[in-house]
C-alpha positions in Angstrom: 40.5 -40.9 16.7 38.9 -44.4 16.5 41.3 -47.7 17.5 40.4 -50.9 16.6 41.9 -53.3 18.5 43.5 -56.6 16.4 45.2 -59.6 18.3 47.9 -60.7 16.1 50.1 -59.2 13.0 52.0 -61.8 11.2 54.8 -61.9 8.6 53.1 -63.5 5.4 56.5 -65.4 3.2 55.8 -63.1 0.3 56.6 -60.1 2.4 53.4 -58.5 3.6 51.7 -58.5 7.0 48.6 -60.6 7.6 45.8 -59.6 10.3 44.9 -62.5 12.2 41.8 -61.5 13.9 41.3 -63.9 16.4 37.8 -63.2 17.8 34.6 -63.2 15.7 33.2 -59.8 16.8 37.1 -58.0 16.1 36.7 -58.8 12.7 33.2 -58.1 11.9 33.5 -54.7 13.7 36.1 -53.8 11.5 33.7 -55.1 8.8 30.5 -53.4 10.1 32.3 -50.1 10.3 33.6 -50.2 6.7 30.4 -51.0 5.6 28.8 -48.4 7.7 31.4 -45.4 6.5 30.5 -46.9 3.1 26.7 -46.5 3.2 27.3 -43.3 4.5 29.3 -42.0 1.9 26.5 -43.2 -0.7 29.0 -45.5 -2.4 28.4 -49.2 -3.4 30.9 -52.3 -3.0 31.8 -51.8 -6.0 31.9 -47.9 -6.4 34.1 -48.3 -3.2 36.3 -51.3 -4.6 37.2 -48.6 -7.8 38.0 -45.6 -5.4 40.5 -47.3 -3.0 42.0 -49.4 -5.4 40.8 -52.5 -3.9 39.4 -55.7 -5.2 35.6 -56.2 -5.3 36.3 -59.5 -3.3 38.5 -58.3 -0.4 35.9 -55.7 -0.2 33.4 -58.3 -0.2 35.5 -60.7 2.0 36.4 -57.5 4.4 32.4 -56.4 4.8 31.6 -60.6 5.7 34.4 -60.7 8.6 37.0 -62.6 6.5 39.3 -64.1 9.5 42.6 -63.2 8.3 43.4 -60.2 5.2 46.1 -58.0 4.7 46.8 -55.2 7.3 48.0 -52.8 4.4 44.4 -53.4 2.8 42.7 -52.5 5.5 44.4 -49.6 6.5 43.9 -48.9 2.6 39.8 -49.2 3.0 40.2 -47.8 6.1 42.1 -44.4 5.2 39.5 -43.5 2.6 37.3 -42.0 5.4 40.0 -40.7 7.3 41.2 -43.6 9.7 43.8 -46.5 10.4 43.9 -49.7 12.0 46.5 -49.6 15.1 48.1 -51.8 17.6 46.0 -50.8 20.9 47.0 -52.1 24.5 43.7 -53.8 26.0 44.1 -53.5 29.4 42.6 -56.2 31.0 42.0 -59.9 30.0 38.2 -61.7 30.9 40.3 -62.9 34.0 41.4 -59.7 35.4 45.1 -60.3 34.4 47.1 -57.6 32.3 47.0 -58.9 29.0 50.5 -58.3 27.6 51.8 -60.8 30.5 
């Protein structure tokens, strides 16, 4: 199982969950991961959008590292390859303290 860490989930006023990625490397990690899997499957962004039921604009923005994305859509994209994003405890921060204290 691959864990893709994320930093903050918020509820949008319309009721869906937003994934806020606080660091550039995290958002580009998810985007790079999906781009790699999509290419390995021989899919264009257009093909992937159609097969996953997601919009082409969302796929492009996700692969380019958009800073805020809907969690349900991220998991819909990841599910195409048998993955999902889930909260994973980060053991220590750079200061050496537990990250959730």
